[in-house]
Steps between C-alpha positions, in 0.01 A plus 500: 500500500299180532295455812554764769641385834313708756706363789831601338365848425370540853138549394355171625362659816432845356123463509254756622327491833130547429404488866480880498186442290363160602651177631334292228183444301341354813593795723188597702599866452458460123153351546403787732632760253309339212178523697578857610547604137156367410329647806657845463431514126135398554461755779644783288279408207187500716593823677622712207378362168296763309592760763853614402388822331330617820793448738669796667879529508551317829263219402679463167836481675367231734369296206827526303710393800269205566518391135878531514508276809295230322714519184815483713381183669413340165846598370665339803321172432573525127868566562536193720307285254709607200837483676421149617379386159783654297766288671298175475280519192434127512364504857124440498444655842683822405311516171164448671570772757598742223172431322308545826655842557440608140133406540493701824655801323233477230224481761637800692543688174137436407378621839710819500488593131216739590758754622690519172173516305347773712817709522521494121132596468558829682478815289818698442379764744428240770833327439698824512338593831585157638861511382544846653391382846793529748393180679546301178837647401688172575274320252470771237719331240342160566152642438620687191647175369168321544323766298743463210326170424149652505462504118568127496266406783209265441170479685491383861361156413755452222790597727374262770470220246856556381620482861319167541667358191850635583628176663438304179626775269850634432633402842402137452675482163812656651501242779472227235798652317703516823416138577600389152831688497576411863461129432660501153831313470763558233734253332594147599617607846164660579629845588290804594432798276746715697780245471458475124479877447818543708687290244436766235773697682750212486839558338477183286294540186383140493362531854303809398373332185390193694321713759315686224399167345373367833301817556344480155419129533322545834302800377413317179367195683262728692417743221140381474447623859717812479345631178152430639579700817634790293201495263251482785650790693539711186131439435412580862681832467331574167158449659589698812637791296189504283245499781699757697537723194879523488638650179779248458652188654753716690258759641435308823866458595576865422211609721617268776851645473350852508673581173378683192509303176730774364762418765500129417502559123791742535694242703435214255582711193823620658613144582405339167670793328832398659502129419826585322668485843400134530626426149829673574558318828434151373718557194774597746431194715513270199848628418604480865398133520658424162176367349400527136136498605329574831189294578222567748656256750825704484342828618614460861826319442766640738771695320766357732603142423509385862172392655431718802522339841167471681441782747395366842184644651686676783728672249194612304355640820817695573520644148139618499479632856835682475395666173163606642672632815751695291210684340290532816565340842122493553444299181787268588350432840159418351653272236695312768179428689379288210802272547502502879127454561428232240303717261662332195448165327813425297562130409406336172274214604251268334155651459611860550388743231770659285616859497508740792273749669454726802160496670398811698270302732320757722628804696474314831729223375828533309541414128636163380743421217522185288798419276638185340867545591753308289810693607567707188578870474164531326336347808669759721342768279164328535531501879587872485204561269247328725645657814462838329130416480508374858658815644255713301204299630635516857534879490169560321314295763496811718235642264250225580355227281322713239773761459796262504392326177747644246439521123706232323723748319629655823517161671741389226700821540580406862613150407709602200666781697602241760653286226698798372634579848627143537642496145711811557621372836610172339662671202714715729641184660629364168849610394575251220414646158350177364292446811368856481415455134324171569304649787410809294375274220287315751348828622436624148319175424296541817405854395412375152278232657328766708460766232511358148381144566208616712390749236537230232278280719255790528492505118430123503208559737372784285494299177376187679200678653418683178512181294303303761224762479498517121537131418386297801694216661866490398691187407840428654664594169336844509626569852844382385498726196409811702768415758777452241403814307505725807819343639681516163416871471697551820799284404515584129761288326727491807338183643357203310176382657453125462167326447538361854481851640164563334298352789672682784216750542308224673691490832478872585245548782467880472298468177238307697495650848523870409450572127706796384712504816840446337560858383524589869849346505622724217337799669676417825842439343511821296365699794769346721775605260375858532464478878846347544649785299330742742636302795855538367445876479312559828635238740327479840236755401381256236490212750252690715277580200518140378401356837211747514390364161506144632314589819225667297395165353193555284368804685548718188519447124839425334499850352454660842751272673770586246448877514788551752735348241377736222428212262259536203373151417333618178820641351668275244830665597470356852479139380762563232732625775476163673571323171802727448629382839471139375697600192770648723533159669553344157764761427684397818535152352668645193 
């Protein structure tokens, strides 16, 4: 693909308008809001600290709504700071403002941590009386969620100290990682990470091989920094888990996702137990491409010989909005607002971080979406994925700041369902047998990346954290060995993993920003396959239930939110049903 021409794709001017938040880092409104956050947090601390247990229902409601208002204002500032920084990681002013806001968030967190501590110190009888109060019904689940972390709570002084150190902890290391990867250049032409990774989907093998070499060389030249970041954050998590008394490295993420360990274990066992589907597919692909051996840089090779024509941004918009509208006119209308109102940042530009994300912002302001659009069919899926998040966040905003925060597993369900809607709409437009086969292969590989690859990466995290705790700091070669072992288990003998591929664990940000997060993708994909099957059976009745699910945000647990769909997340048969659906897609290829 080479270097992406944003002007030719029509993405040059597709940049978000952040004025709905602030006009810039020097906006007087931002300065006022920063001061208001401090003043309100100090006032609440002085007025309510050490008094929570004695509040009546109306006083408690007033306190919770005031805390929510402060946290909302901090989130507004943090959203602006991160959106600005993520598209210009080399900009000193943007970086400094981000650090300023993170220090503010830590200060506010220290001043208001009294509420979480005192709520969790209530007896069961006191807590049950509080949760039964009609005035607090809108915040019942939020308060229940706080109390789930009570066994892992430290003393007041310890929690305040951790809040003080937060700006120089995990967040600071993640900013360093983003800066490094945002400024990193690959190959002689100095391309970005996204441009190089796009070449792994090129029809010419030599182009793919060269891209893989450039990726490996750039990672290798920075391995001393990357391995140090990984070691440091693995150690930080080890210490945090120990002092907070978590049973395992994955306990915190499961609690955050409001999932039982049994649910996650059942999911992971089901997926690893069907690695044979991956082996079968890549054996098929090897024969289809006419190769004697399939290497890691061949995984995403298109099965059609012709290189696909770039898809202009406006065509991408039409594909996605039409597909969303075909499912639900309401969802189509919301998705179109992202394009019309400049809520998306699309071009690949120097200094912009790689990947894609949707940011919920705050209920009073719409979400934002960032992609690095190179004009491929895969990029169209990415836009659909992030707009699935965006629509979900837009609808859930009605629940308010605290209740709109959705557990990661259901957040990924919304995005993956959006991808599947767009995929089926595109597939129905293709009449040529070879084109349909090529497109189906592309979708199968996308599903594999979401289900099997993410679980394999979860296994990498598992063994990495265990070994880091047993042995101490890990050398690059030890990271590499764990990565190759867990990836090879997925591919079997269907794909040959080269020594170059051994270091590719080091560019994946999820391992650093949210340890254990990646299984959420597999959860979302397999849940989507079940939900889409229900949609085919129920039609418009399903659409109403699905939109109700999205609007609910995080106001209930995943188990409660999925009750209308009669889904048992602890049943192995449920997850196996989703894997059987993947097998049926493979059978369609045959």
